[in-house]
C-alpha positions in Angstrom: 34.1 -50.4 104.7 34.7 -54.1 104.2 31.5 -55.0 106.2 29.3 -52.1 104.4 30.0 -53.8 101.2 29.3 -57.6 102.5 26.0 -56.1 104.0 25.0 -54.3 100.7 25.7 -57.2 98.5 24.0 -59.8 101.1 20.9 -57.1 100.7 21.1 -57.1 97.4 21.2 -60.7 97.1 17.9 -61.2 99.2 15.8 -58.9 97.9 16.6 -60.2 94.2 15.8 -64.1 95.6 13.1 -62.9 97.7 11.2 -60.9 94.1 12.7 -64.1 92.3 10.5 -66.8 94.4 7.3 -63.9 94.9 7.3 -63.9 91.2 7.4 -67.3 90.0 5.7 -69.0 93.0 3.2 -66.2 93.6 2.5 -63.6 91.6 3.2 -64.9 88.0 1.0 -67.7 88.7 -1.8 -65.7 90.2 -1.9 -63.3 86.9 -1.8 -66.7 84.2 -4.5 -68.5 86.4 -6.6 -65.3 86.4 -6.5 -65.7 82.5 -7.6 -61.8 81.5 -6.2 -60.2 78.6 -4.6 -57.0 80.9 -3.3 -59.6 83.6 -1.6 -61.7 81.0 -0.3 -58.4 79.8 1.0 -58.2 83.2 2.4 -61.0 83.5 4.6 -60.6 80.4 5.7 -57.2 81.5 6.7 -58.7 84.9 8.7 -61.5 83.2 10.3 -59.1 81.3 11.1 -56.7 84.3 12.7 -59.6 85.8 14.6 -61.0 83.0 16.5 -57.4 82.7 16.6 -57.0 86.1 18.4 -60.3 85.9 20.8 -59.2 82.9 21.9 -55.9 84.5 22.6 -58.1 87.6 24.8 -60.3 85.8 26.4 -57.1 84.1 27.5 -55.8 87.1 28.8 -59.0 88.9 31.0 -59.2 85.3 31.8 -55.5 85.4 32.8 -56.0 89.2 35.0 -59.1 88.9 36.7 -57.6 85.7 36.4 -54.3 85.8 39.5 -53.7 83.4 37.4 -56.6 80.7 36.1 -54.2 78.2 38.7 -50.8 78.2 42.4 -51.1 76.9 
């Protein structure tokens, strides 16, 4: 069971890092260089999505590390 959890954690981390790299080094700059209003709105939406995903990952890590921190 430990190997399965470790595999899922590593897969999630790899996908998150891959998505972050693609966004900041490929898709995001391309949208900003295009300069149209539609591309800029997509860039803004993508950045908001990335921020929400990052916040969710941080909350998940904190809740996993300290499952009783919020409850009494």
